[in-house]
C-alpha positions in Angstrom: -59.9 167.3 -47.5 -57.6 168.8 -50.6 -54.8 166.7 -48.8 -57.3 163.6 -48.9 -58.2 164.2 -52.5 -54.7 164.8 -53.9 -53.6 161.6 -52.2 -56.5 159.5 -53.7 -55.8 161.0 -57.4 -52.2 160.1 -56.4 -53.4 156.3 -55.5 -55.2 155.9 -58.3 -53.0 157.2 -60.9 -50.3 155.1 -59.5 -52.5 151.7 -59.2 -53.4 152.2 -62.4 -50.4 151.1 -64.4 -50.5 147.8 -62.3 -53.2 145.7 -64.6 -50.3 145.4 -67.3 -51.3 143.6 -70.4 -49.1 140.6 -70.7 -46.1 140.6 -72.7 -47.4 136.8 -74.6 -50.4 135.7 -75.1 -50.0 132.2 -74.0 -53.1 130.6 -74.6 -53.3 126.6 -74.9 -49.1 126.8 -74.8 -48.9 125.5 -71.5 -51.7 122.7 -71.3 -50.0 121.6 -74.8 -46.8 120.6 -73.0 -48.8 119.3 -70.0 -50.4 117.1 -72.1 -47.0 116.2 -73.9 -45.7 115.4 -70.6 -48.2 113.5 -69.5 -48.4 111.4 -72.3 -52.2 111.5 -73.0 -52.3 113.6 -76.6 -53.7 113.4 -80.2 -50.7 115.0 -82.2 -53.4 116.6 -84.7 -55.4 117.9 -82.1 -52.8 120.1 -80.7 -51.7 121.1 -83.6 -54.8 122.8 -84.8 -55.4 124.1 -80.9 -52.0 125.8 -81.2 -52.6 126.9 -85.1 -56.2 128.1 -84.5 -54.4 130.1 -81.3 -52.0 131.8 -83.5 -54.4 133.1 -85.8 -56.3 134.4 -83.0 -53.1 136.0 -81.3 -52.4 137.7 -84.5 -55.5 139.2 -85.0 -55.3 140.6 -81.7 -52.0 142.0 -82.1 -50.5 139.6 -79.4 -47.2 138.1 -79.2 -46.8 134.3 -79.0 -44.1 133.3 -76.4 -40.7 132.2 -77.1 -41.0 128.3 -77.5 -44.5 128.5 -79.1 -43.1 128.0 -83.0 -40.8 125.3 -81.9 -42.9 123.4 -79.8 -45.6 123.3 -82.9 -42.6 122.4 -85.0 -42.0 119.5 -83.2 -45.5 118.5 -83.0 -45.6 118.8 -87.0 -42.1 116.4 -87.2 -43.9 114.2 -84.7 -46.9 114.2 -87.6 -44.0 113.6 -90.1 -44.7 116.9 -91.9 -41.3 117.9 -92.4 -41.9 121.1 -94.5 -44.4 122.4 -91.6 -41.4 121.6 -89.2 -38.9 123.8 -90.6 -41.6 126.5 -91.6 -42.0 126.7 -87.3 -38.3 126.3 -86.7 -37.2 129.2 -88.9 -40.5 131.3 -87.5 -38.7 130.7 -84.0 -35.3 131.5 -85.0 -36.4 134.9 -86.7 -38.7 136.0 -83.8 -36.2 134.7 -81.2 -32.7 135.0 -81.8 -31.4 133.4 -79.2 -33.2 130.2 -80.0 -31.4 130.5 -83.2 -28.3 128.1 -82.1 -30.5 125.2 -81.2 -33.3 126.0 -84.1 -30.2 125.3 -86.6 -29.0 122.3 -84.6 -32.8 120.5 -84.6 -32.8 121.7 -88.9 -29.0 120.5 -89.6 -29.5 116.6 -87.6 -33.2 115.8 -88.7 -31.7 113.2 -90.7 -30.5 111.3 -87.6 -33.6 111.6 -86.0 -33.6 114.8 -83.5 -36.7 117.0 -84.1 -38.9 113.9 -84.9 
C-alpha cells in the first residue's frame, strides 16, 4: 500500500508542473492579424482592442508577445499617427532586441512610405 501511495504522490507532483502559465498574453493579437489578412477590419477598432488588452495584461503582470507593439505601430501608421507609430516601434525594439534592425529600418524609411 505504501508503494502505491508513494507512486500516486510522485505522479501528482510530476504532473502538477505540466499546467504552466503561457509565456505571453496573446489576447486579441492573433485575431487582429487574421482580420487584417482577410481585409475586413476597422483600423481604429483594432487599435482600441490592442491598447485595451495591453493595459489589462500590464495590470495582471503579463508580457505581450513579440510583434505586438510592432503590429500596433503599423496600425497607428495606417491611421496616420506617426508619433504613436514611433513609440510602438521603439517599445518593440526595447522589449525584443532581435527586432531592432527591422524597427530601425521601418523608422528610417517612413518618408518613403514604409510602415504606412
